[in-house]
N, C-alpha and C positions, 0 to 999 in steps of 0.2 A: 322634374320642375326645370333642368338644365336646358334639356330639349325644347321646350316651350319657349325659350327665348331664343334660341338658335334658329327656329323656323322663320320668324319675322326678318331677322338679319338674312338668311338664305333668300327669301323671295325678295327683298329690297336688293340684294346684290343681282339677282337674276333679272330685275327690272332695269335696273342701271346697265347690265350688259347687253339686254336686249336694246335699250336706248341708245348706246354706242355703236353697236353693230348697225343700227337703222341708220343713224347719223353717218356712218362712214359711206353707206350705200348711195346717199343721195350728195354728200359733201363733193365739191369739186376737186380735183387732183389739181398739183402743181402745173400740169401738162394743159391746164384750160385757162383761158383768159376771158373775164367777162367783157361782154360787148358795152361799149359806152359811146359808140358811133354807129348810127344806124339812118341811112339816107336814101330816099328813092328820087332819082332825077331821070324822067322819062322812062325807059325800060332798063335803067342802069341801077343797081342795087350797091351802095357802099356801105360795107359793115366792118366793123374792126373796133380796135382799142388802142389807147396810147398812141394816137397819131399815126397808127398803120392799120391800113384796111385792105380787104378783098374788094374789088372792083369787078362786077359780073353783069353780064347782060342777061336779061330774062325776057320772057313774052310780055306784052301790054298788060294782059290779064293778071299775071302774077303779080307784077309791079303795082298795079292797081289795088290787089287784094292786100298787099302788105301796107300800101299808103291809106288805104281805108281803116285798116285796123289801128295804125299809129295814129290817125285823126279823131278816132274813135265815132266814125261814121259807119252807120247800117243803112244801107240802101233801102229803098222801098221793098224790094224783094232781097232777102237775107242772101248773102254769099254762103257757098259749103262751109267756109271757114268758120262764118257767124252760127251756122246750125251745129257744126262741131263742137263750138264753145257752149250752146246751149244745152246739148246732150252732156257734155263733162260737168257743167254746173248742176244740172239735174240730177246727176248721181253722185254729187259730191265729190267729184273727182277733181285733181289739180294739175295742172301742168308744172310739175318742178323746175324742169329746164329744157332748154333745146340746145343741142350741141351739134356745131359744125366740125364733122370730124375728119375730113380728107377730100382729096381730089385726086382723080385718077388718070388727068390729063384731058378727059372729055367731060366729066359730070363731078359736082360736087356732091357728097354724102352727109346725112344729118341724122341725128336721133333725136326723138321727144320722149322724154321721161315723165309719164303720168303716174300719179300717185292717187291710189284708193285708200280704204279704210286700212287695211293690212297689207297691203301688196303694191309694190311698184313696177310699173310695166315700162320697158324700154323698146321702142319701136324705130325702124328704119322709116323716114320720112324724106321726102324732097324738102330740100332747104328752105325754098320759098314758102312752102305750106307750113313747115315748122315755124318760121318768123311770123308767118301771118296768123296763126294761132297764138303763139307766144305775146305778141304784141296787144290782142285782145284779151289775153288773161292776166296781163302786166306780170308776165314771168320772165325770169332771166335767160339771156341768151348767152352762150359761151363759144369761143372759137379753141380748137386745138392749136395749143402754142406753136408746134412745128409747122401747121397748116399756114397759120398766120405769118411766121417767119419765113416760110419759103415762097408764098405767093400774095403776100401783102406788098402794098405800096405806100411810101410816105406820103401823108396827106395833109400834115400839118406845115 
């Protein structure tokens, strides 16, 4: 009789442990700062938090794709980002976050975290593409703290 009572506790404990492990995999680390500033001015992207932002030039098309997503506009013919969002939603996938990770002197690097039923996929993505998808999915964007401290400008 004693073993019958232990089994529900063991199962409950395993479920709690699995939830904790899952939570830790998608939680943000203290090394990440949530973006609270995102602006597009011409071909310039201003992205940051707490009055510090990375200011980067991009192509007119990339800037337009981010701006369309921010404004919730789907043009007469959908952009690639609109199509990607349709695919993600059709398969019940969510974008957990986009993280701007680093700068090598030439290029910025970012990852997009996509969550399915029982899997999380981390993919290397161009920052502009990750941002364009995140704004369409209402997903959070984060910047690596060191990246923002080393390459950010005071904007307030």
